[in-house]
C-alpha positions as CSV (number, residue, x, y, z in Angstrom):
1,M,6.1,-4.3,-10.6
2,E,3.1,-2.7,-12.1
3,K,1.7,0.4,-10.3
4,L,-1.5,0.0,-8.3
5,T,-4.6,2.2,-8.7
6,K,-6.2,3.8,-5.6
7,Q,-8.8,1.1,-5.6
8,E,-6.2,-1.7,-5.9
9,E,-4.2,-0.1,-3.0
10,E,-7.3,-0.1,-0.8
11,V,-8.1,-3.7,-1.4
12,M,-4.4,-4.6,-1.0
13,R,-4.4,-2.9,2.4
14,H,-7.2,-5.1,3.6
15,I,-5.5,-8.2,2.2
16,W,-2.4,-7.2,4.1
17,S,-4.1,-6.4,7.3
18,L,-6.1,-9.7,7.3
19,D,-3.1,-11.7,6.0
20,G,-5.2,-13.2,3.3
21,C,-8.9,-13.1,3.0
22,T,-12.0,-13.6,0.9
23,V,-13.8,-10.7,-0.9
24,K,-16.5,-11.0,1.8
25,E,-14.0,-10.5,4.6
26,M,-12.4,-7.6,2.8
27,M,-15.8,-5.9,2.4
28,G,-16.5,-6.5,6.2
29,Q,-13.4,-4.3,6.9
30,M,-14.4,-1.4,4.4
31,E,-16.0,1.7,5.4
32,E,-19.5,2.9,4.0
33,P,-20.3,3.3,1.4
34,R,-18.8,0.1,0.3
35,P,-18.2,-0.7,-3.3
36,P,-20.3,-3.6,-4.9
37,Y,-19.1,-7.1,-4.2
38,T,-18.4,-7.6,-8.0
39,T,-16.2,-4.5,-8.0
40,V,-14.1,-5.8,-5.1
41,A,-13.9,-9.3,-6.7
42,S,-12.8,-7.7,-10.0
43,V,-10.1,-5.7,-8.2
44,A,-8.8,-8.8,-6.5
45,Q,-8.6,-10.6,-9.8
46,N,-6.5,-7.6,-11.2
47,L,-4.3,-7.9,-8.1
48,K,-3.8,-11.6,-9.0
49,R,-3.1,-10.8,-12.7
50,K,-0.5,-8.2,-11.6
51,G,1.2,-10.7,-9.2
52,Y,0.3,-9.0,-5.9
53,V,-1.7,-11.8,-4.7
54,S,-2.3,-15.5,-5.2
55,Q,-5.6,-17.2,-4.8
56,R,-6.6,-20.5,-3.4
57,Q,-10.0,-22.1,-3.1
58,R,-11.8,-22.4,0.2
59,G,-15.2,-24.1,-0.2
60,N,-17.1,-22.1,-2.8
61,T,-14.9,-19.1,-2.5
62,Y,-11.5,-17.8,-3.1
63,V,-8.9,-16.6,-0.5
64,Y,-6.4,-13.9,-1.7
65,V,-3.1,-14.1,-0.2
66,P,-0.4,-11.4,-0.4
67,Q,2.5,-12.3,-2.7
68,I,4.4,-9.1,-1.9
69,G,4.8,-7.6,1.7
70,Q,3.4,-4.3,2.5
71,S,6.9,-2.9,3.4
72,E,8.3,-4.1,0.0
73,Y,5.4,-2.3,-1.8
74,K,6.0,0.8,0.2
75,R,9.7,0.8,-0.6
76,Q,9.0,0.3,-4.3
77,F,6.2,2.9,-4.3
78,M,8.5,5.5,-2.5
79,A,11.4,4.7,-4.9
80,G,9.2,5.4,-7.9
81,F,7.6,8.5,-6.3
82,V,11.1,10.0,-5.5
83,K,12.3,9.3,-9.0
84,D,9.3,10.8,-10.6
85,Y,8.8,13.9,-8.5
86,F,12.2,14.6,-7.0
87,R,14.7,13.5,-9.7
88,G,15.6,10.4,-7.6
89,S,16.8,12.5,-4.6
90,F,15.6,11.5,-1.2
91,R,17.4,14.5,0.2
92,E,15.4,16.9,-2.1
93,M,12.2,15.1,-1.1
94,V,12.9,15.4,2.6
95,S,13.9,19.1,2.1
96,F,10.7,19.8,0.3
97,F,8.5,18.3,3.0
98,A,10.5,20.0,5.7
99,K,9.8,23.3,4.1
100,E,6.2,22.6,3.1
101,E,5.1,21.2,6.4
102,E,7.2,23.7,8.4
103,L,8.9,21.1,10.4
104,S,10.6,22.6,13.5
105,P,14.2,21.8,14.1
106,E,13.0,19.5,17.0
107,D,10.8,17.6,14.6
108,L,13.8,17.2,12.2
109,Q,16.1,15.9,15.1
110,D,13.4,13.4,16.1
111,I,13.3,12.2,12.6
112,I,17.0,11.9,12.5
113,N,17.0,10.0,15.8
114,E,14.4,7.6,14.6
115,I,16.4,6.9,11.4
116,E,19.6,6.2,13.5
117,G,17.6,4.0,15.9
118,R,18.0,6.0,19.0
């Protein structure tokens, strides 16, 4: 799947949170300063072209509906991130963040417990 730009990710987050929406509805969720309507509409069309959303007509406007779930996108994004920056090793990534963020042993144990479903 084609990688999203920051602007595309922002629009996609609104589409996910609203579980499908119009450009006007997206813009109502955006913080100031909002991009122009035409910019958001163009980004939504790019997302359609890339296969992330479908569009259906509602009256005079289009509703953009997610075609990929947010969790699936995160999974693909993180797999690519780990591949590009950590030689495909999730272990190396976790080690890096543990050192950089100075996680305590308690924090690391909490993460392990969460992964194991405790």
